[in-house]
C-alpha positions in Angstrom: 35.3 7.9 -13.5 32.1 9.5 -12.3 33.0 12.8 -14.0 33.2 11.0 -17.3 29.7 9.7 -17.2 27.1 11.4 -19.3 23.6 12.3 -18.1 20.7 11.7 -20.5 17.3 13.2 -20.0 18.2 14.1 -16.4 17.2 10.6 -15.1 19.6 8.1 -16.8 23.4 7.9 -16.8 25.3 6.4 -19.8 28.5 4.5 -19.3 29.8 3.3 -22.6 27.0 1.2 -24.0 25.3 0.8 -20.7 22.8 3.1 -19.0 21.7 3.5 -15.4 18.3 4.6 -14.1 19.3 7.0 -11.4 15.8 7.7 -10.1 14.9 4.0 -9.9 18.2 3.4 -8.1 17.5 6.3 -5.6 14.1 4.9 -4.9 15.6 1.4 -4.1 18.2 3.1 -1.8 15.4 5.0 0.0 13.5 1.8 0.4 16.6 0.1 1.9 17.0 3.0 4.3 13.4 2.5 5.5 13.6 -1.3 5.5 17.2 -2.4 5.7 16.7 -5.9 4.5 16.8 -6.2 0.7 13.9 -8.7 0.7 11.6 -6.2 2.5 12.7 -3.3 0.2 12.1 -5.5 -2.9 8.6 -6.4 -1.7 7.8 -2.7 -1.0 8.9 -1.8 -4.6 7.1 -4.7 -6.2 10.3 -6.3 -7.6 12.1 -9.6 -6.9 14.9 -10.0 -4.4 17.2 -11.1 -7.2 16.2 -8.0 -9.3 16.9 -5.7 -6.4 20.3 -7.1 -5.7 21.1 -7.1 -9.4 20.3 -3.4 -9.6 22.6 -2.6 -6.7 25.5 -4.6 -7.9 25.3 -3.2 -11.4 25.0 0.4 -10.1 28.1 -0.1 -7.9 30.0 -1.5 -10.9 29.1 1.4 -13.2 29.6 4.1 -10.6 32.7 2.7 -9.1 31.5 3.3 -5.5 30.0 1.1 -2.8 26.4 2.1 -2.1 25.3 -0.5 0.6 27.2 -2.7 3.0 26.0 -5.8 4.7 25.7 -5.7 8.5 25.7 -9.1 10.2 22.4 -9.8 11.8 20.8 -6.5 10.6 20.6 -6.8 6.8 22.2 -3.9 5.0 23.2 -0.3 5.6 23.6 2.6 3.2 27.1 3.9 2.8 27.8 7.6 2.8 27.7 7.5 -1.0 24.4 5.6 -1.0 22.8 8.1 1.4 23.9 11.0 -0.8 22.5 9.4 -3.9 19.2 8.5 -2.1 18.8 12.1 -0.9 19.7 13.6 -4.3 17.2 11.3 -6.1 14.4 12.4 -3.8 15.2 16.1 -4.3 15.3 15.6 -8.1 11.9 13.8 -8.2 10.3 16.5 -6.0 11.7 19.3 -8.2 10.8 17.5 -11.4 7.3 16.9 -10.2 6.9 20.6 -9.3 8.2 21.9 -12.6 6.3 19.3 -14.7 2.9 19.7 -13.1 1.5 22.3 -15.5 2.9 20.7 -18.7 1.7 17.3 -17.5 -1.8 18.7 -16.8 -1.9 20.1 -20.3 -0.8 16.8 -21.8 -3.3 14.9 -19.7 -6.1 17.2 -20.9 -5.1 16.6 -24.5 -5.0 12.9 -24.0 -8.4 13.0 -22.3 -9.9 14.8 -25.2 -8.5 12.1 -27.6 -9.8 9.4 -25.4 -13.3 10.9 -25.3 -13.3 10.8 -29.1 -11.9 7.2 -29.5 -13.0 5.1 -26.5 -15.1 5.2 -23.4 -13.2 6.4 -20.3 -12.3 3.7 -17.8 -14.3 3.5 -14.6 -12.6 5.2 -11.6 -12.2 3.2 -8.4 -10.8 4.7 -5.2 -10.1 1.9 -2.8 -8.7 1.1 0.6 -5.5 -0.7 0.1 -5.8 -4.5 -0.1 -3.2 -7.1 -1.0 -5.5 -9.1 -3.3 -6.7 -5.9 -5.1 -3.1 -5.0 -5.6 -2.4 -8.4 -7.1 -5.4 -8.0 -9.5 -4.2 -4.6 -10.6 -0.6 -6.0 -11.1 -2.0 -8.9 -13.2 -3.9 -6.4 -15.4 -7.2 -8.0 -14.5 -9.0 -4.6 -14.0 -9.8 -3.9 -17.6 -12.1 -0.9 -17.9 -11.3 0.2 -14.3 -8.6 2.6 -13.1 -7.6 2.0 -9.5 -6.0 4.3 -7.0 -5.4 3.4 -3.4 -6.5 5.7 -0.6 -8.0 5.1 2.9 -11.6 3.9 3.2 -12.7 7.3 4.4 -11.1 9.1 1.5 -12.5 6.5 -1.0 -16.1 7.1 0.2 -15.5 10.9 0.2 -14.3 10.7 -3.4 -17.4 8.7 -4.4 -19.7 11.3 -2.7 -18.0 14.1 -4.5 -18.4 12.4 -7.9 -14.6 12.1 -8.4 -14.9 8.3 -8.9 -17.7 5.9 -9.9 -16.6 3.1 -7.5 -15.2 2.9 -4.0 -13.6 0.0 -2.2 -13.9 0.1 1.6 -14.1 -2.2 4.7 -16.0 -2.4 7.9 -15.1 -4.4 11.0 -17.3 -7.2 12.3 -19.7 -7.2 14.0 -21.0 -4.5 11.6 -22.0 -1.1 13.1 -25.7 -0.4 13.5 -27.5 0.4 10.2 -27.6 4.1 11.0 -23.8 4.2 11.5 -22.9 2.6 8.2 -21.6 4.8 5.4 -23.7 6.5 2.7 -23.7 3.7 0.0 -25.8 1.6 2.4 -28.5 4.3 2.5 -28.4 6.1 -0.9 -30.8 4.6 -3.4 -28.6 5.9 -6.2 -25.7 3.7 -5.0 -25.1 0.0 -4.7 -23.0 -2.0 -2.2 -21.7 -5.5 -2.8 -19.7 -7.4 -0.2 -16.8 -9.2 -1.7 -14.6 -10.9 0.9 -13.7 -11.2 4.6 -10.3 -10.3 5.9 -8.5 -11.1 9.2 -6.8 -8.2 10.9 -4.6 -8.2 14.0 -1.2 -7.3 15.4 1.8 -8.0 13.1 4.8 -8.9 15.3 8.3 -10.4 14.9 8.5 -14.1 14.1 7.8 -16.1 17.3 6.3 -13.0 19.0 9.4 -12.6 21.3 7.9 -9.6 23.1 4.8 -11.7 23.9 2.3 -9.2 22.6 -1.2 -10.5 23.2 -3.5 -7.5 22.8 -3.5 -3.9 21.6 -3.3 -2.9 25.3 0.3 -4.4 25.3 1.3 -1.6 22.9 1.4 0.8 25.8 4.4 -1.0 27.3 7.4 1.3 27.7 9.8 0.8 24.8 7.6 -1.2 22.5 7.6 0.5 19.1 4.4 0.7 17.0 3.9 1.5 13.3 0.5 2.9 12.3 -1.6 3.3 9.2 -2.3 6.8 7.7 -5.1 9.0 8.7 -8.3 8.2 6.8 -7.5 4.5 6.6 -10.2 2.2 7.8 -7.6 0.1 9.6 -6.5 3.3 11.5 -10.1 4.0 12.5 -10.5 0.4 13.8 -7.3 0.6 15.7 -8.3 4.0 17.3 -11.5 2.5 18.4 -9.8 -0.5 19.9 -7.3 1.5 22.0 -10.1 3.8 23.1 -12.1 0.8 24.3 -9.1 -0.2 26.5 -8.8 3.3 28.0 -5.6 4.2 26.0 -4.7 7.4 24.2 -2.3 7.9 21.2 0.3 9.5 23.5 0.6 6.2 25.4 1.7 4.3 22.3 5.3 4.9 21.1 5.3 5.3 17.3 1.5 6.0 17.0 2.4 9.0 14.8 4.5 7.0 12.4 2.4 6.3 9.4 2.5 3.8 6.5 0.2 3.7 3.5 -0.1 0.0 2.9 -0.3 -3.3 4.8 2.9 -4.3 3.0 4.7 -1.3 4.3 3.6 -2.0 7.9 4.7 -5.6 7.7 8.0 -4.5 6.1 8.7 -2.1 8.9 8.3 -5.0 11.5 10.3 -7.4 9.3 13.2 -4.8 9.1 13.2 -4.4 12.9 12.2 -0.7 12.6 9.0 -1.5 14.7 8.0 -4.1 17.1 4.3 -4.3 16.1 1.8 -2.9 13.6 -1.9 -3.4 13.0 -2.7 -5.0 9.7 -3.7 -8.1 7.7 -2.7 -11.7 8.5 -1.8 -12.1 4.8 0.7 -9.3 5.0 2.3 -10.9 8.1 2.5 -14.2 6.2 4.2 -12.5 3.2 7.2 -11.8 5.5 6.9 -14.9 7.7 6.1 -12.8 10.7 4.1 -13.5 13.8 0.4 -12.5 14.0 -2.0 -11.9 16.9 -5.6 -12.1 15.6 -7.9 -9.3 16.7 -10.9 -9.6 14.5 -12.4 -9.8 11.0 -13.9 -7.3 8.6 -15.8 -7.2 5.4 -14.5 -5.6 2.2 -17.0 -4.0 -0.1 -17.3 -2.5 -3.5 -19.8 0.3 -3.8 -20.7 2.8 -6.5 -23.3 4.3 -8.7 -26.2 1.9 -9.1 -26.2 1.5 -12.9 -22.7 -0.1 -12.5 -23.8 -2.8 -10.1 -24.1 -5.5 -12.7 -21.6 -4.2 -15.2 -19.1 -6.7 -16.7 -16.1 -4.8 -15.4 -17.3 -4.6 -11.8 -18.4 -8.2 -11.7 -15.1 -9.4 -13.3 -13.2 -7.5 -10.6 -15.4 -9.0 -7.8 -14.9 -12.5 -9.2 -11.1 -12.0 -9.4 -11.0 -10.9 -5.8 -13.2 -13.8 -4.5 -11.1 -16.3 -6.4 -7.9 -15.1 -4.8 -9.6 -14.8 -1.4 -10.5 -18.5 -1.6 -6.8 -19.4 -1.8 -5.2 -16.9 0.5 -4.6 -17.3 4.2 -6.4 -14.6 6.2 -9.1 -14.1 3.6 -12.5 -15.7 2.8 -14.7 -15.0 -0.2 -18.2 -13.7 0.5 -21.0 -14.5 -2.0 -22.6 -11.7 -3.9 -25.9 -13.1 -2.8 -25.2 -11.8 0.7 -27.6 -9.0 1.6 -26.5 -5.6 0.2 -28.6 -3.4 2.4 -29.6 -3.6 6.0 
């Protein structure tokens, strides 16, 4: 049956009147490989649980092979066919990206030229990952602002290099001394506006069966940790915490395993791939996991001073504060709070 299928455009497969997005299917399979529970994989990809299962069942029907199998008490597991398809999809996307880089750049340059002649370019925001900011982006409430998620350190560096007009970053409380705060607090050409307070801590399995009480407990033999990527503000905070307790990275199993979002950290714990991670209370709540509070931090928007009162920036700040008011682990902070030390 498979040899009768017809590939179209290299990414879709036609079977009669139906088509199958192979790249999308491969991404779903890779997400299941990383987080064996369909619910966790669905959240990581931003789709519903029902949608994820529907895609898997439809793909198995069209391909005539079993891609995933249920494992009692452990969610799902890829079959040999599912693993092969996941790997092939990853190879295809890497090769396609490599081959299409130059044409895509040329097309982007042409579109940029058109945009300059027809409409003002959107503001560019590089921001540390945040659950509420991700919701605002998904709800299309960032009109006039293009958002990309990076670590706080990288967001501030992009602002300093002039690659973006805005940066989203966070600092743990109590705040560092004025001299130790980042450039936007000192540069008269930049503004800083505090938007919300977030609670961070250790994300653990529901009920905290391993009785994790502090980051020092992560040094226990056998306890598996999942970390954030280098350059993330959360990673920097965690590094400071373990150093204060006299611990080094080599004493924490899994320290080198990196995830790029709070969702991904929580998903790894929910899937049983890790025993603990450091992240937001709100992320733990999304997966109904346990949470050990460690402290709070302030999330800021900063950028070039003329944009401080711009409608787009203030609309974004209002949207974040509104969501923070109704989300566990968050608290809105008034724009009247002091912007400079």
